C-alpha positions as CSV (number, residue, x, y, z in Angstrom):
1,X,-45.0,-20.3,91.8
2,X,-45.7,-16.8,93.0
3,X,-42.8,-15.4,95.5
4,X,-43.9,-13.3,98.2
5,X,-41.5,-10.9,100.0
6,X,-41.0,-11.7,103.5
7,X,-42.3,-9.0,105.9
8,X,-39.6,-6.7,106.9
9,X,-38.0,-7.0,110.5
10,X,-39.0,-4.7,113.0
11,X,-36.2,-2.1,113.8
12,X,-36.5,0.2,116.9
13,X,-34.5,2.9,118.1
14,X,-32.8,3.2,121.6
15,X,-32.1,6.0,123.9
16,X,-29.2,6.5,126.5
17,X,-29.8,7.9,130.1
18,X,-26.3,8.9,131.4
19,X,-27.1,8.0,134.9
20,X,-26.4,11.5,136.3
21,X,-29.3,13.9,135.5
22,X,-31.3,12.4,132.7
23,X,-35.0,11.6,133.2
24,X,-38.4,12.0,131.8
25,X,-41.4,13.5,133.8
26,X,-44.9,13.8,133.3
27,X,-45.5,16.6,135.8
28,X,-49.0,15.3,136.5
29,X,-50.7,12.2,136.3
30,X,-50.8,10.2,133.2
31,X,-54.0,11.3,131.3
32,X,-57.2,8.9,131.8
33,X,-55.3,7.2,134.6
34,X,-57.4,4.9,136.9
35,X,-56.7,2.8,140.2
36,X,-57.1,-1.0,139.2
37,X,-56.0,-4.4,140.3
38,X,-54.3,-5.3,136.9
39,X,-51.2,-4.5,135.2
40,X,-48.8,-5.4,132.3
41,X,-45.5,-3.9,131.2
42,X,-42.8,-4.6,128.6
43,X,-39.6,-2.8,128.6
44,X,-36.1,-3.4,126.7
45,X,-33.2,-2.3,128.6
46,X,-29.4,-2.2,128.8
47,X,-27.2,-1.3,131.9
48,X,-24.0,0.6,131.3
49,X,-22.6,1.1,134.9
50,X,-23.5,1.9,138.4
51,X,-23.6,-1.6,139.4
52,X,-24.5,-2.2,143.2
53,X,-27.0,0.7,143.4
54,X,-30.9,1.5,142.8
55,X,-31.5,2.4,139.2
56,X,-35.2,3.0,138.4
57,X,-37.2,2.5,134.9
58,X,-40.3,3.8,136.2
59,X,-41.9,5.2,139.0
60,X,-45.3,6.7,140.1
61,X,-45.0,9.7,142.7
62,X,-43.1,8.5,146.0
63,X,-43.1,4.7,145.1
64,X,-46.8,3.9,144.9
65,X,-45.9,2.1,141.6
66,X,-42.1,1.2,141.1
67,X,-40.0,-0.8,138.5
68,X,-36.2,-0.8,139.5
69,X,-33.0,-2.7,139.3
70,X,-32.3,-2.9,142.9
71,X,-28.9,-2.4,144.7
72,X,-28.7,-6.4,145.0
73,X,-28.8,-6.1,141.1
74,X,-32.0,-7.7,140.8
75,X,-35.4,-6.5,139.1
76,X,-38.1,-5.4,141.6
77,X,-41.6,-4.5,141.0
78,X,-43.6,-3.0,143.8
79,X,-47.2,-1.6,144.1
80,X,-49.2,-0.1,146.9
81,X,-52.7,0.7,147.8
82,X,-53.8,4.3,148.5
83,X,-53.1,3.6,152.1
84,X,-49.4,2.8,151.6
85,X,-49.8,-0.9,151.9
86,X,-47.8,-2.9,149.6
87,X,-49.8,-5.5,147.6
88,X,-47.4,-6.4,144.9
89,X,-43.7,-7.1,145.3
90,X,-41.9,-9.1,142.9
91,X,-38.2,-9.8,142.5
92,X,-35.9,-11.5,140.0
93,X,-34.1,-14.6,140.8
94,X,-31.3,-13.4,138.1
95,X,-29.1,-10.3,138.7
96,X,-28.5,-7.8,136.0
97,X,-25.1,-5.7,135.7
98,X,-23.3,-3.5,133.1
99,X,-22.8,-5.0,129.8
100,X,-23.2,-4.9,126.0
101,X,-26.5,-7.3,126.4
102,X,-29.9,-6.1,126.1
103,X,-32.8,-7.8,128.1
104,X,-36.4,-7.7,128.1
105,X,-38.5,-7.2,131.1
106,X,-42.1,-8.4,131.0
107,X,-44.4,-8.8,133.9
108,X,-48.0,-9.0,134.3
109,X,-50.7,-9.1,137.4
110,X,-54.1,-9.3,138.4
111,X,-54.5,-9.0,142.1
112,X,-58.0,-9.9,142.0
113,X,-57.0,-13.5,141.1
114,X,-53.9,-13.2,143.2
115,X,-51.6,-14.1,140.2
116,X,-48.4,-12.3,138.9
117,X,-45.8,-13.0,136.7
118,X,-42.2,-11.8,136.0
119,X,-40.2,-12.9,132.8
120,X,-36.9,-11.5,131.8
121,X,-35.2,-12.5,128.3
122,X,-38.2,-15.0,128.0
123,X,-37.5,-16.8,131.3
124,X,-39.6,-16.8,134.4
125,X,-37.4,-15.3,137.0
126,X,-40.0,-14.7,139.5
127,X,-38.4,-15.4,143.0
128,X,-40.4,-17.0,145.8
129,X,-41.8,-15.1,148.5
130,X,-43.5,-12.6,146.2
131,X,-46.4,-10.5,147.7
132,X,-49.4,-10.8,145.7
133,X,-52.5,-9.6,147.7
134,X,-55.9,-8.8,146.4
135,X,-56.1,-5.1,146.2
136,X,-56.2,-1.9,144.2
137,X,-53.0,-0.3,143.1
138,X,-53.0,3.6,143.5
139,X,-51.7,4.3,140.1
140,X,-53.4,8.0,140.1
141,X,-50.5,9.8,141.3
142,X,-49.4,13.3,141.2
143,X,-46.5,12.8,138.9
144,X,-44.7,9.8,136.8
145,X,-41.1,9.5,136.1
146,X,-39.1,7.2,133.7
147,X,-35.5,7.0,134.4
148,X,-35.4,8.0,137.9
149,X,-36.7,7.3,141.4
150,X,-37.3,10.9,142.1
151,X,-35.3,14.0,140.9
152,X,-32.7,14.8,143.3
153,X,-32.1,11.1,144.6
154,X,-29.5,10.2,142.4
155,X,-31.0,7.1,141.4
156,X,-30.8,7.8,137.7
157,X,-30.9,5.1,135.0
158,X,-27.5,4.4,134.0
159,X,-28.1,2.9,130.7
160,X,-30.4,2.6,127.6
161,X,-34.1,1.8,127.2
162,X,-36.1,1.1,124.5
163,X,-39.9,0.5,123.6
164,X,-41.3,1.0,127.0
165,X,-44.9,-0.2,127.4
166,X,-47.4,0.1,130.5
167,X,-50.9,-1.0,130.7
168,X,-52.7,-0.4,134.0
169,X,-56.3,-1.9,133.0
170,X,-55.4,-5.2,131.5
171,X,-53.8,-8.6,132.7
172,X,-52.4,-11.2,130.3
173,X,-51.3,-14.5,131.2
174,X,-47.6,-14.5,130.2
175,X,-47.0,-18.1,131.5
176,X,-48.1,-18.9,127.9
177,X,-45.3,-18.5,125.2
178,X,-48.1,-17.5,122.5
179,X,-48.8,-14.3,124.9
180,X,-45.0,-13.6,125.6
181,X,-44.7,-13.6,121.8
182,X,-46.7,-10.7,121.6
183,X,-44.0,-8.4,122.8
184,X,-40.7,-10.7,122.2
185,X,-40.0,-12.6,119.0
186,X,-38.6,-16.6,119.7
187,X,-35.3,-15.0,118.6
188,X,-35.3,-12.6,121.2
189,X,-36.0,-9.3,119.4
190,X,-38.8,-6.6,120.0
191,X,-42.3,-6.9,118.5
192,X,-43.7,-4.1,116.7
193,X,-46.6,-3.1,118.8
194,X,-48.1,-0.8,116.3
195,X,-48.1,3.1,116.2
196,X,-50.1,3.2,119.6
197,X,-48.9,0.1,121.3
198,X,-52.5,-1.4,120.6
199,X,-51.4,-4.5,118.8
200,X,-50.4,-6.3,121.7
201,X,-53.8,-6.6,123.5
202,X,-56.1,-4.9,121.0
203,X,-56.3,-1.8,123.5
204,X,-54.0,1.3,123.4
205,X,-52.0,1.1,126.7
206,X,-51.6,4.4,128.8
207,X,-47.9,4.6,128.0
208,X,-45.7,3.3,125.3
209,X,-42.5,5.1,124.4
210,X,-40.3,4.3,121.6
211,X,-38.5,5.8,118.7
212,X,-35.5,7.9,118.5
213,X,-34.3,10.6,120.7
214,X,-36.3,13.2,119.4
215,X,-39.5,11.4,119.7
216,X,-39.0,9.2,122.8
217,X,-40.8,11.5,125.2
218,X,-43.8,11.8,122.9
219,X,-46.2,9.1,124.6
220,X,-47.9,7.0,121.9
221,X,-50.1,5.7,124.5
222,X,-53.3,7.6,125.8
223,X,-51.3,9.1,128.8
224,X,-50.0,12.3,127.5
225,X,-46.5,13.3,126.7
226,X,-43.5,13.4,128.9
227,X,-40.7,16.1,129.4
228,X,-37.1,15.4,129.1
229,X,-35.1,17.0,132.0
230,X,-31.3,17.1,132.9
231,X,-28.8,17.1,130.1
232,X,-30.8,15.5,127.4
233,X,-31.2,12.1,126.2
234,X,-28.4,10.3,123.7
235,X,-28.7,7.9,121.0
236,X,-28.0,4.4,122.3
237,X,-24.9,2.9,120.7
238,X,-26.9,-0.3,120.1
239,X,-30.5,-1.3,119.7
240,X,-32.4,-4.3,121.0
241,X,-33.0,-5.2,117.1
242,X,-29.3,-5.3,116.2
């Protein structure tokens, strides 16, 4: 009988944001960005401190699209039209505070069919009372940040991030376990999305950040590279693949 080697486990690196002044910025809109009714995000996060305060994973300009750990320690996702009307508001039923545990955030929406999902660590945590209104999200803003709401607001991410994926043109029904498994293994580890992130859906997303500190701001998606600001990112003491 022939013996075939098992595929190598995917190993990813994680970066540390100090919660004081570290963040990434585009300095412009993401290249090729377009407003749409759809979206799909995946991100691995660890919180190291600053419980009870708003901490941003990413944000388009002044909050037209925003993903944050809120002051109530829940995860919030919000999106608005060009007229500043909120048409997507998702909240988690579970709180997330500082600790050694890595968490996986996965969310998708298609406002054209008024459908949205929010899963964290493979569990449906979408709270009741969500706003899911048919409309077009104004993704095309003059700046885009990772790890901060807006420079100077002190809403800096205090913790670590890994494998950040944002797709603003596609929807995936992540209520199906097979679709969630495109991003997170049944054992709770990251899935290798390929060199450009296209392995998840077959299409290269607008934003895909992964790798060690030296490479993390180099966007593997289509939207162009980001710039590191503040004291500089650090190497995380652990990874979601540990």
